[in-house]
N, C-alpha and C positions, 0 to 999 in steps of 0.2 A: 367607314373606310379610312384607313390611315394613309397618309402620303408616304411614298417611298423615299422621296428626297425633297428638301425645302431650300428656299433661297436665304432665309434668315432664321436664326435661332435666338430667341429672347429668353434670358434666364433671370428670374428674380429669386435669388436664393438667400435664405436667412440661416445658414448653417456653415460650419467650417468646410472648406474644400469645394466651393462652388466651381472653381476652375476645372477640377477633376470631372465633375458632373457634365459640364459643358463640353469638355474634350470627348468624353464617351458619346454624348449625343451627336456631336459633330461628325465623329467617325462613321456613325451609322446613318445619319439622316441629312447632313448638309451637302448641298450640291457643290461641285467644283466652282470656285469663285464666289461662294456664298459668304455671308457675314454673320457675326455673332455680336449680340448686345447683352452685356451683363449689368444688371441693376442690383446693387447691394444697398437698398434703402434702409434696411434695419441692421446695418453693419455694427451698431453699438450692441445689439443683442447677440451677435455672433460670439463674442468673447468679452469678458469683463477684464481680462488681464493685459490686452494689447490695445494700442490706440487704433482708431479706424484707418489712419494712414498706413500703419504697419501691416494690418490685415490686408488692405487693398494691395500694397506693394508685394506681399507674399503671393497673392493670387496672380498678379501680373507676371511675376517671375516664373511661376509655374506654367503659365500659358506660353511664355517665350521659349521654353525648353523644347 
């Protein structure tokens, strides 16, 4: 049985666009007042062309929109 809504979404994503994935999941499953935790442990493997700081900043910018 799947939960219809949750208090917290935890995302450990190792690909480009983790913020987009989290936003979609939050729209469908996150309760009002819920929280999101994004872990990008393998941020180096996401892209070899940008620094980890740049990738993280891009994802934060996306979430703030």
